[in-house]
C-alpha positions in Angstrom: 105.8 84.0 100.5 103.8 83.2 97.4 104.5 79.5 97.7 101.9 79.5 100.6 99.5 81.4 98.4 99.9 78.8 95.7 99.3 76.0 98.1 96.3 77.8 99.6 94.7 78.6 96.2 95.2 75.0 94.9 93.2 73.7 97.8 90.3 76.0 97.5 87.0 74.4 96.5 85.5 75.4 93.2 88.5 74.7 91.1 86.3 73.5 88.2 86.9 75.1 84.9 83.3 75.6 84.0 82.3 77.4 87.2 80.8 80.8 87.0 83.2 83.3 88.6 81.3 84.9 91.4 82.3 86.0 94.8 78.8 84.8 96.0 79.8 81.2 95.7 83.4 80.8 94.5 86.0 81.0 97.3 88.7 81.7 94.7 87.0 84.9 93.7 86.3 85.9 97.3 90.0 85.2 98.2 91.3 87.2 95.2 88.9 90.1 96.1 90.2 90.2 99.6 93.8 90.1 98.4 93.1 93.0 96.1 91.4 94.8 98.9 94.4 94.4 101.3 96.8 95.4 98.5 94.9 98.7 98.1 94.3 99.4 101.8 97.2 101.8 102.2 96.3 103.6 99.0 99.2 102.3 97.0 99.0 99.2 94.8 102.4 97.8 94.2 102.6 96.4 90.6 105.0 93.7 91.8 102.3 92.5 94.2 99.8 92.2 91.3 102.4 90.4 89.1 103.1 87.9 91.8 99.4 87.4 92.5 98.9 86.7 88.8 101.8 84.2 88.8 100.4 82.5 91.8 97.0 82.1 90.2 98.6 80.8 87.1 100.6 78.2 89.0 97.7 77.2 91.3 95.0 76.8 88.7 96.9 76.3 85.5 95.0 79.4 84.2 96.4 81.4 81.4 95.3 84.1 79.1 91.6 84.8 79.2 90.8 82.4 82.0 93.4 84.0 84.3 92.3 87.5 83.3 88.7 86.5 84.0 89.5 85.4 87.6 91.6 88.5 88.2 88.8 90.7 86.8 86.1 88.9 88.8 88.1 89.3 92.0 89.0 92.9 91.4 85.4 93.7 90.3 84.0 92.0 93.3 86.3 94.0 95.5 85.3 97.3 93.8 81.5 96.5 94.0 81.5 95.3 97.6 79.9 97.3 100.3 81.5 95.3 103.1 83.9 92.4 103.8 81.1 90.0 104.8 80.3 89.1 101.2 83.8 87.6 100.9 84.5 86.4 104.4 81.2 84.5 104.6 82.2 82.5 101.5 85.6 81.8 102.8 84.3 80.8 106.2 81.7 78.5 104.6 84.2 76.7 102.4 87.4 76.5 104.4 88.3 74.8 107.6 90.0 76.6 110.5 93.6 75.8 109.4 92.9 77.0 105.8 91.4 80.2 107.2 94.4 80.8 109.4 96.6 80.2 106.3 94.6 82.8 104.4 95.4 85.3 107.2 99.0 84.4 106.9 98.9 85.1 103.2 97.2 88.4 103.9 100.0 89.4 106.2 102.6 88.4 103.5 100.8 90.6 101.0 100.6 93.5 103.5 104.2 93.2 104.5 105.6 92.7 101.0 106.5 96.4 100.7 108.2 96.3 104.1 105.7 98.7 105.7 102.7 98.0 107.9 100.1 100.7 107.5 97.5 101.0 110.2 94.7 100.6 107.6 96.3 97.3 106.4 96.6 96.1 110.0 93.0 97.0 110.7 91.8 95.2 107.5 93.5 92.0 108.4 92.1 92.3 112.0 88.6 92.7 110.6 88.9 89.8 108.1 90.4 87.5 110.8 87.5 88.3 113.2 84.9 87.6 110.5 86.4 84.3 109.5 86.9 83.1 113.1 90.6 83.6 113.7 91.2 85.0 117.1 93.5 87.9 118.0 96.2 85.8 119.5 96.6 83.7 116.4 96.3 86.7 114.1 99.1 88.5 115.9 101.2 85.3 116.0 100.9 84.9 112.3 101.9 88.5 111.7 105.0 88.0 113.9 105.9 84.8 112.0 105.7 86.7 108.7 107.7 89.7 110.0 110.4 87.4 111.4 110.7 85.5 108.2 110.9 88.8 106.2 113.6 90.1 108.5 115.6 86.9 108.2 115.4 87.1 104.4 116.6 90.8 104.4 
């Protein structure tokens, strides 16, 4: 599951070490903010999800210590301060092609389904993000089914 996240994050633009961490222009921060948002959608943040996200960011960007903490804080703070999803989805849509945006939706499904439960708020959030970044309903549902099938095969 998190191998895809690593691959996705490695390919995001804005991977320069000296970049200011802002969801306004850094798709890494926007992606992390949305992943925090979907982790919290059901009202329960699984600490294992957070640890795996941190590991994925470390592997994708080679970030450790303060740099890693800064990206995590920037994404989490951006999520807390956001009034809507558009601030993040517009950055993702501007910086990623259609295949990368679909991959991001797949990653969102993997995070949502990591606890084995699909809450209606999580489902709704993925639907809204998919719509905002230009992924149609058919593809969103197909991606969910792929993730669910893979999860059931691994159980």
